N, C-alpha and C positions, 0 to 999 in steps of 0.2 A: 033312484039316485037321491042321496040325502044331502040337503043343503043346510048349512048352519046359519042361524040368524045371529045377529049381534048379541042377543040375550044369551043364547047358548054359548057363544064364544066367551062372554064375560064370566059365565059360570065355570067354564073349563080352565080359564087362565088362573094361575096361582096369584094370590094376593101379594102385594109388594113386600109385605112383612116376611113372607116365606122366602122370597128371593133374597132378601137381606140376610136372613138367618143362614141360608145355604151359602151365600157369598162369603160369610165369615169363616167358612171351612174350606174354601177353595185355595189351591196353590196359586202363586203369582201368574204362571202361564195361563192357567184356565181362567183366572179372573180377568186377565187382559183380553183373552179370546171372547169371553162373555161380554166385555165392554164393546165389542164390535158387532153385536147382534142387531141393535137398533139404537136410535138416539136416546130413548128413555133408559135402556139398559146401560148405555155408555155413561149417562149421568149417574145412574145408580151404582154401577161397578167402579166408577172412578172416584167414589166418595173417599174423603180423607180418613174417615173412621175405619175403612177396610184396609187401606194401604199403610196407615201409620204403624201398626204392629209389624207388618211385613218389612217395612223400610227400617224400623228401629232394630229389629232382630238381625237383619242381614247387612245393612249398611248404616251402622250407628253414627259414623261421622257425618254422612250425608243427611241423616235424619236431624242431626243437631243444627244443620244449616237452616232449617225451617224457622228457627228463632230470628235469624238475620233476614231471611227472605220469605216472609209469610205469604206472599202472593204465589209462590211456587208450590204446586200440589205434591203430596207424598207419592202419588203414582208417577209423576214426572221425575222426582228424586230417585225413585226406585229404578226407573228406566235408564237414568244416567248412570247409576251404579252398575246395572246389568251390562250396559254398553261398554263401560270401562273394564268389567270382568272379561268380556269377550275379547277386547283388544289385548289384555294381558296374556291370554292363552295363546294368541298368535305368535309365531316365531318372528323376531325382529328382522327387518329387511337388512340385507348386507349393506354396509356403508358405501355411499357413492362418493366419498371424500378420499382423496389421495394426499399423502404427505407432500407431493409435488405442488398441490394447490394451496399449501399453507406457508406462512412466514411466522417465525418465532422472534419476538422482540423481548430482550432481557435487559433490565436496567438495575445496576448495582449502585446504591447510594449510601452515603454516610448521613449523619444528621446535618452536615454543613453543605455537602456538594454531591454531585453525581460523579461516581468513580468511573463507570463505563456503561455505555449503552451499545448493545449488539443486536443486529437484525440478521437472522440466518434463514435462508430458504429451507423449507422442509426437506427438499431433495438432498441437501448437503449434510443432514444429520446422520450420525452413525447410531444404529440401534444395537444395544448389546443383547445377550441371550435372554435377559430378563425383560426385554421390551422397554428399557430405559434409554432415552435419548441422551447422547453425550456429545459435547463439542468444546473445543478450547477457545479461550479468548485471550487476547493480548492486552495487558494493562501497562500504561506508562510507568516507568520505574519510580518517578517522584510521587505518584499517587499510591504506589504500593506500600510506602512507609506508613500511611494512615490506617493500615489494617491491623494495628496492634490490638484494638478492641473489636474483635469480630462480633460481639454482641450488638454493637451499634450499627452494623450493616443492615441495610434493608434491600431485599431483592424482590423485584416485581417482574412479572412476565405477562405478555399478551400473545395470544394466537390470532393471527390475522388471516382471514380467508382472502384469496385473490379476489379483488373487487372491493376490498377494504371493509369487510364485516369483521368486527373485533369481538373476541371472546377473552375476557380478562380474568386474571387470578391474582 
């Protein structure tokens, strides 16, 4: 039976410079796996000089964030970009929101006054074949005279989720 001594093991293990040279040619997945071998490899394989070119070539916008947040490593920025890529590939979930859960608030104003404010429950909206919501509103006849200059009208609308969470436009 052959037992290795620490001297023999030191002679067999590659110098760190060789690991560094090899690491420069690894793909990101292999580099991340190599960082899991041991603590010293983790420190070596997580080095910014290895991850900066990978991050810059694959996720240029994330790489530019480094100037604003210098305490974030390039390996972390790369992993954030990779996670975002994986989420983009997944099919989006079906919406859990129904029109019956929404209220639409529409406000028509001139520069001087509010002409009309209407709140419509989503269940009352009529959807045409193009998916456009349509509904009629009644306006008092004396306020109708002020519509000569349609350019001065301002229309704002809000979508309110039952429970009063507001989405504005």
